[in-house]
C-alpha positions, -999 to 999 in steps of 0.1 A, spaced: 381 -610 495 393 -615 459 372 -631 432 383 -640 397 349 -634 381 312 -628 387 305 -665 388 327 -669 418 309 -640 434 275 -656 428 284 -689 445 306 -676 473 298 -685 509 314 -651 518 283 -633 504 257 -659 514 249 -643 548 253 -606 550 240 -587 581 214 -560 578 229 -525 573 260 -539 556 272 -526 522 298 -540 499 329 -519 489 340 -533 455 372 -527 436 370 -540 400 399 -545 375 395 -526 342 398 -559 324 366 -571 341 345 -541 331 322 -563 310 311 -582 340 300 -552 361 265 -551 346 259 -587 354 273 -582 390 250 -552 394 219 -572 383 229 -600 408 232 -576 438 201 -557 428 181 -589 427 194 -597 462 186 -560 473 222 -557 484 237 -522 484 272 -517 471 296 -490 457 330 -491 440 354 -481 414 374 -494 384 412 -497 387 439 -507 362 449 -537 384 441 -551 419 464 -562 447 456 -595 463 475 -626 475 508 -607 474 505 -601 436 489 -580 410 456 -592 395 448 -579 360 413 -593 361 388 -598 389 371 -581 419 379 -574 455 349 -572 478 348 -561 514 318 -559 538 314 -526 555 288 -513 580 287 -476 573 274 -449 596 274 -427 564 276 -437 527 269 -412 499 279 -401 465 294 -366 466 299 -341 438 322 -310 438 305 -284 461 274 -307 465 269 -328 495 232 -333 501 235 -353 533 262 -346 559 272 -372 586 266 -366 623 296 -382 640 303 -386 677 334 -366 685 344 -391 712 346 -420 687 372 -429 660 361 -435 624 376 -445 591 365 -428 558 369 -448 526 371 -426 495 366 -439 460 370 -409 436 367 -404 399 404 -397 391 396 -387 355 376 -357 369 397 -325 369 378 -313 399 392 -340 423 405 -314 447 371 -297 448 356 -330 459 382 -332 487 375 -296 497 337 -303 498 343 -333 521 367 -313 544 343 -284 547 312 -306 555 326 -336 575 337 -330 611 350 -357 634 380 -379 643 383 -396 608 413 -415 593 409 -414 555 421 -440 530 413 -442 493 424 -443 457 415 -426 425 396 -449 401 405 -447 364 409 -468 333 446 -466 323 459 -468 288 492 -450 280 481 -445 244 450 -425 255 450 -387 257 439 -370 288 406 -362 271 400 -398 262 407 -409 298 381 -384 310 354 -399 288 354 -431 308 329 -438 336 348 -454 365 325 -454 395 295 -477 400 268 -486 425 233 -502 424 222 -473 402 248 -480 375 279 -461 364 287 -426 377 313 -400 370 327 -367 383 325 -373 420 333 -397 448 318 -422 471 325 -415 508 318 -444 532 325 -438 569 326 -467 593 330 -466 631 364 -483 630 398 -473 642 426 -475 616 461 -464 611 475 -451 578 510 -444 565 520 -425 533 554 -430 516 569 -419 484 605 -428 476 616 -401 451 648 -381 450 652 -344 443 670 -338 410 665 -301 402 655 -270 420 645 -251 439 628 -232 411 613 -198 411 580 -206 394 555 -184 377 520 -198 376 491 -192 351 469 -207 379 475 -232 407 475 -261 382 495 -245 353 533 -238 357 540 -211 332 577 -205 338 606 -218 359 633 -193 367 619 -171 340 622 -198 313 595 -217 295 583 -244 320 583 -273 295 617 -265 281 632 -265 316 615 -298 323 627 -313 291 663 -300 296 665 -316 331 652 -350 318 676 -350 289 705 -340 312 698 -367 338 684 -396 318 696 -388 282 660 -390 270 645 -366 246 608 -360 251 581 -342 232 550 -325 247 528 -355 236 550 -378 257 545 -358 289 517 -380 302 540 -411 300 572 -395 315 552 -375 340 548 -407 360 585 -409 366 595 -372 367 573 -351 389 573 -317 403 570 -314 441 564 -289 468 591 -293 494 594 -278 529 625 -283 550 637 -311 526 604 -330 530 580 -335 500 546 -322 510 529 -325 477 536 -342 444 525 -326 411 523 -350 382 526 -333 348 499 -344 325 498 -319 296 516 -291 279 495 -261 269 499 -241 236 524 -218 253 546 -245 268 531 -242 302 529 -275 322 495 -286 335 497 -307 366 472 -331 380 469 -314 414 472 -278 425 505 -265 437 511 -250 472 522 -216 458 539 -206 491 562 -236 491 594 -243 472 591 -262 439 615 -290 428 618 -317 402 619 -352 416 627 -386 400 615 -421 408 641 -443 424 637 -481 427 658 -485 459 641 -455 476 607 -469 466 613 -502 484 631 -485 513 601 -462 518 576 -491 518 598 -511 543 599 -481 567 561 -478 562 555 -514 574 578 -509 604 556 -481 616 525 -502 613 537 -533 632 516 -524 663 484 -525 643 480 -561 631 449 -560 609 442 -563 572 461 -539 550 442 -518 525 467 -506 499 465 -479 472 497 -476 452 502 -451 424 501 -465 388 534 -448 382 551 -470 408 541 -501 389 552 -486 356 586 -477 370 593 -508 391 579 -531 364 586 -568 374 600 -556 408 566 -541 417 555 -573 435 585 -568 458 567 -537 470 535 -558 478 555 -586 494 573 -560 516 540 -548 529 528 -583 536 559 -598 552 553 -581 586 516 -587 589 495 -618 595 470 -608 568 475 -604 531 471 -570 516 441 -560 494 439 -529 472 445 -514 438 468 -494 415 453 -459 418 455 -426 399 458 -405 430 461 -417 466 440 -402 494 448 -399 531 450 -373 558 476 -346 554 505 -348 578 503 -310 582 466 -304 590 449 -338 590 426 -328 562 417 -352 535 444 -348 508 450 -361 473 486 -374 468 503 -386 436 531 -412 432 525 -425 467 520 -459 484 493 -456 510 487 -484 535 459 -485 560 454 -512 586 418 -517 597 392 -544 603 370 -548 573 
């Protein structure tokens, strides 16, 4: 449920009678950060457990909300804060039952994939994951400035560097769609490590990236502008013409190597891809068609880069998701979108995606 401010939360009937064992899953808009401390004091006084993250904008009532909070009641069988390689408690799940895992991760943490690996190695069961990377977005910030922000919160206050994992005994269905076109490649890459592309076809990686953008869009970019344009021009691993992983460029190192947000699948072909408005909306339309047999609330995490690219047309994406369902979507603009991999069903971090999960919360 969406709330404009903390005062609405305090006097809401929605929160007046909460069953025992229920926690609150909260998504907060970055423009409402100053109200989180007051909200925390209110819930601590009521002895009500909660967890959540900060997002650049929220999705509610078929539109973007730059201020406010979305609160959902959940009854977890497991709910813990997890750090890379550190998961003190592990869930004991019934292999005959179906579960949904809600993941709220600190997207400013460069070890996001280590958090995913920790969850995958420790959690066993029939789990459908859905989640989004929390972050405070400002295109004028450097990567280091973004990492300085604490974007996760709970009854204990603000946290950083990990993720909240909340597992509920609830069946759900999730679809992941992109909507990008291949514009260059395949490349023969040379990697410094799995997150640094050093060379492409034996040429400096950034020079190849810059050349292709100038050639296609007639835009000349500098290394400092990579964080901005990286939201529209990604690298991607591709298998049999299908994008398996998107690699958003975030920084150029001193040697012209391109640092990407996620690690590349080194055994797969590497291409450059470009955001396409028509493909974005077609992808979301096909996504909703595949979910029509699951008529529950839609929990949506859409990449910040999609909103940047679509601009005033972004609400068309939200309305497309809502038009074939009785319930309005709720969610957020995320810096990284989390779901099960189509290849091996493991929890996976995507980029540039729109993820929709239908479930009863």
